[in-house]
C-alpha positions, -999 to +999 in steps of 0.1 A: +337+194-036+326+191+000+311+160+016+277+177+016+279+185-021+290+149-029+262+134-009+235+156-024+248+150-059+251+113-055+216+111-039+201+131-068+218+109-094+206+077-077+170+092-074+170+101-111+183+067-121+156+050-099+129+071-115+142+060-149+142+025-137+104+027-132+100+033-169+123+005-178+106-020-154+072-011-169+084-019-204+102-051-193+072-062-172+094-065-140+087-050-106+108-018-102+120-029-067+144-054-084+161-025-102+163-005-070+180-034-053+203-038-083+213-001-080+222-007-043+242-038-051+261-018-079+269+009-053+280-016-027+311-035-019+311-057-051+303-027-073+317+008-067+331-004-034+310+015-009+312-003+024+280-002+044+272-028+071+253-007+097+224-030+105+208-008+132+208+022+109+194+001+080+166-012+103+158+023+115+156+036+080+135+007+070+110+014+097+108+050+087+103+040+051+076+016+060+057+043+079+056+065+048+046+036+026+018+027+049+007+063+052+006+065+014-013+032+012-039+044+036-044+078+020-049+062-015-071+034-004-108+040-011-131+029+017-158+021-009-135-005-023-122-022+008-155-021+028-171-050+010-139-070+015-133-060+051-140-094+066-116-111+040-089-085+046-090-088+084-090-126+082-060-127+059-042-102+081-048-121+114-059-157+110-038-163+079-007-147+095-010-170+126-015-201+103+014-190+080+038-187+109+028-221+123+029-239+090+062-223+077+078-227+111+069-263+114+081-271+079+114-253+083+120-270+117+118-303+099+135-294+066+163-271+077+166-286+112+161-253+129+152-251+166+115-243+172+120-206+182+143-199+152+119-217+128+089-197+141+109-165+137+116-174+101+080-181+096+070-148+111+095-128+090+082-145+058+045-142+066+042-105+059+031-093+025+046-060+013+023-030+011+045-012-015+046-043-038+009-051-034-002-015-040+020-010-071+011-043-088-025-047-077-037-012-089-024-020-124-048-051-126-085-049-133-096-075-108-130-077-089-132-050-062-136-076-034-103-092-043-085-058-047-099-046-014-090-078+004-054-076-007-051-039+001-065-043+035-043-073+042-011-056+032-020-025+051-028-044+084-007-075+085+026-057+091+014-049+126+008-084+140+039-097+121+061-070+136+048-078+171+055-115+165+090-109+153+098-087+183+085-112+208+103-141+192+136-123+187+136-110+223+144-145+236+121-142+266+097-171+273+062-167+260+036-164+288-001-172+289-009-135+287+012-130+255-019-132+232-036-106+254-006-083+249-008-087+212-046-080+213-039-048+233-013-035+209-036-041+179-067-026+195-050+005+209-031+010+176-064+009+157-080+034+182-051+058+180-050+058+143-088+063+139-089+090+165-060+110+151-074+105+116-108+120+125-092+148+145-068+157+117-096+157+091-118+179+113-089+203+119-078+205+083-113+213+071-115+242+094-079+255+092-075+282+065-038+275+058-020+302+038-006+279+011-020+248-007+012+229-002+008+230+036-022+206+035-003+176+022+025+183+048+000+184+076-018+152+065+015+132+063+025+147+097-008+133+113+000+098+100+036+100+113+023+113+146-001+083+148+029+060+145+049+078+172+019+080+196+010+043+190+046+032+197+047+055+228+016+038+242+033+004+236+008-003+209+011-009+171+024+022+155+022+006+120-015-001+124-021+034+138-003+049+107-024+029+082-057+036+100-050+073+103-041+074+065-073+054+057-095+079+076-078+110+062-078+096+027-116+091+027-125+123+045-136+155+028-102+172+029-095+204+010-071+199-019-073+162-016-058+156-050-027+176-041-024+156-008-027+122-026-002+133-052+023+144-025+017+111-006+023+090-037+056+109-044+067+105-009+058+068-011+079+064-042+108+082-025+105+059+005+105+028-017+135+039-037+155+049-007+146+018+012+154-007-016+186+010-026+197+010+010+189-027+014+208-035-018+237-015-005+237-034+028+235-068+012+268-087+008+269-107-025+297-129-010+273-142+016+242-145-007+255-174-026+254-196+005+218-186+011+204-197-023+195-233-012+178-224+021+159-196+002+147-221-024+135-245+003+118-217+023+102-203-009+088-237-019+073-242+016+058-207+015+044-208-020+033-244-023+020-250+013+020-222+038+003-194+019-024-215+002-033-234+034-034-203+055-056-185+030-079-215+028-081-217+066-087-179+070-114-177+044-132-210+051-160-194+071-166-168+043-171-194+016-148-178-010-147-195-044-116-215-052-106-193-081-105-162-058-086-182-031-060-192-057-055-156-067-052-144-031-027-172-025-005-163-054-008-125-049+008-125-015+038-105-027+069-100-006+092-070-007+112-048+017+091-057+048+105-092+054+141-079+050+135-051+075+119-076+099+150-098+096+172-068+103+152-061+134+159-096+147+196-090+139+198-057+158+182-075+188+211-100+188+191-131+179+215-160+171+217-168+134+198-136+124+225-127+098+218-159+079+181-151+081+188-117+065+207-132+036+181-160+030+152-135+031+170-112+007+175-139-019+140-152-013+124-118-019+143-114-052+132-149-063+095-145-053+094-110-068+106-123-102+083-153-102+051-138-087+055-103-099+059-114-135+032-141-135+004-124-114-012-108-145-013-141-165-026-159-134-055-134-132-063-141-168-060-178-164-083-178-135-109-158-154-108-129-129-097-101-152-123-073-155-110-049-182-144-034-187-146-021-152-118+004-158-109+028-130-131+046-106-139+082-112-117+107-093-133+137-077-111+163-060-122+194-042-106+228-034-122+251-008-134+286-018-137+299+017-149+334+010-178+322-012-188+293+010-184+270-020-161+243-034-146+235-068-148+198-078-123+185-104-136+154-122-116+133-147-137+108-168-117+075-170-119+048-196-151+027-197-170+053-177-207+055-183-204+093-183-190+089-219-217+100-243-239+116-216-252+151-225-245+178-199-282+184-193-287+147-185-264+149-155-292+167-136-268+180-109-286+194-078-294+231-075-263+250-065-239+229-086-229+236-122-203+224-147-183+256-154-155+243-176-146+212-197-110+204-207-107+182-237-075+174-255-057+201-234-083+227-246-107+242-222-142+255-231-174+266-214-199+238-220-235+241-232-264+219-221-260+200-253-223+193-247-216+156-249-191+142-224-162+120-235-136+097-220-105+116-206-125+149-203-118+169-172-147+188-156-147+217-132-179+218-111-186+248-089-209+238-060-221+252-028-212+234+004-247+222+008-249+207-027-214+192-027-223+157-015-253+154-037-233+166-067-205+141-061-230+112-055-248+121-088-215+121-107-205+087-093-239+072-100-239+083-137-203+071-139-212+036-127-245+029-146-252+058-170-279+084-174-306+062-160-288+058-127-318+071-106-342+047-123-318+018-118-315+025-081-278+036-082-273+065-056-235+069-060-229+065-023 
C-alpha cells in the first residue's frame, strides 16, 4: 500500500473509532473528548509508537479546528435563547476573563513561585472555557434559557480576548498604556467584520439560486471561515468574527437551513475529533507525570477561587441569584482551547511553555472528568433542572423559487403544547397549509380534525408573504397551546 492509502485508511479507522466512542461515552456518562485524547495517546509514542512532536503544526491545526467549532457554535445558537442573557454572557466573556487572569495569576505567582509574566500567562491560558465542551454538555441539560444562553454566549466570545491576552503576554514585549485600546480595537473590529459578513452572506444566499442543495452549507461555512481570515488580516479578532458571522447566518432566513445546520454539526464533530486526537498524539506521557502536582494546584485555584470570584464580580451589577452563579461557576468547562493556547505560547518561544502545555493537558483531563460528570447532578442539586421545558420547536425552510413559496418542515418535540392540538385549531394565516404529517415513519394527508402528537413531523407549504406569520403562529402554539393568541404569546 502507498503512503496515501495508509493515511486514508488510518484516518478513516480513527474517525470510525471516534464516532463509536461518542456512543460509549454517552452510556458511561463521560465527555467524549476524553476518549478522543485516549485514542491519540494510544497512537502516540507510548502506544503504537507514532512519534509526533511538531508544536507549530499542532497549534495551526488547533486554530483551524477552533474556527470550525466556533462557526458551528454560532450557526446552532438561537438568538431568541441568548438575547435575554446577552448582558450576562458579555460580562462573563470580558469582566470575568480579566478577573480570572488576575486572580489565577496572583495565586500561581505565590503558590508555584512563577514570575509575574509567566503567572499571568498561565492565568490567561486557563481562563478560557471551551466552546465544544460547553455546547455538547449544555444542550443535553434542561436548564433555564438565561443560564444556557449566558454560557453559550460566554464560550463563543471569550476565546477572542483570551487569545489576544496570550499573544500579548507570550510575545515578551513590555505592555504599554495603549495596550487596552489595542485589545478594544481588535474586539470591536472583529465583531463588525463578523456581523457585516454574516448579513452579506445571508442576503446573497437568499437570492442565489444555487444548482444543488449541498452548496448552501458549503457557502455558509465558507463565509464564517472568510470572516476569520478577514478579521485576522485587519489585525482584529478572527475568532470573534467567526462566531458573530455564524450567529447572524444561523438566525437568518437561509434556504435549506436544516441541511446547513446538520452539515455544520458534522463538521464541528470532525474538528473536535481531529483536534483532540492530534493533541493526544502530541502529548508525551513521560512528561505528564511531573505535571500532575502543578495541575492539581492550578485546578484547585481555578475551581475553588478564580472562577467563582470572577463570576461573582462580573455578575454583581446584574443581581444574579446565588444558585445561578454557582451553576455558572461550576459549568465553566475546559477542553481543547487551553491546550491550543499553551501551544501558541510554545511556538512563540516563551520560556517554560513546554511545562505549561503539559500542566494544561493534565488539568483539562482532570477538570473534564470532575466537572463533566458532575454538572448534571449539580444542576439537580441547585434546583435548576427544567425537564418540562423540553426542546424548542425546529422549523426549517426550503425555497420553491418557481412558485414563489416555501416549504416548512416542523418537528414537534417532547413537552410541546402542540401535542393534542387539532389541525383546525392551528389557525395558520391565509397562504399557509399543512400538506403532510409524518407519524411513526408513515406519512398521510391530514384533515382538519387530525390531532397532532409528539414526534410528529409536519410539512407546511406557505407563500413568502405568509411565511413569517405561519412560523410565529407555530411557535406560539408550541409554547403555550391553542389559546396562545388570548394569552398574548406572539411566537416572536
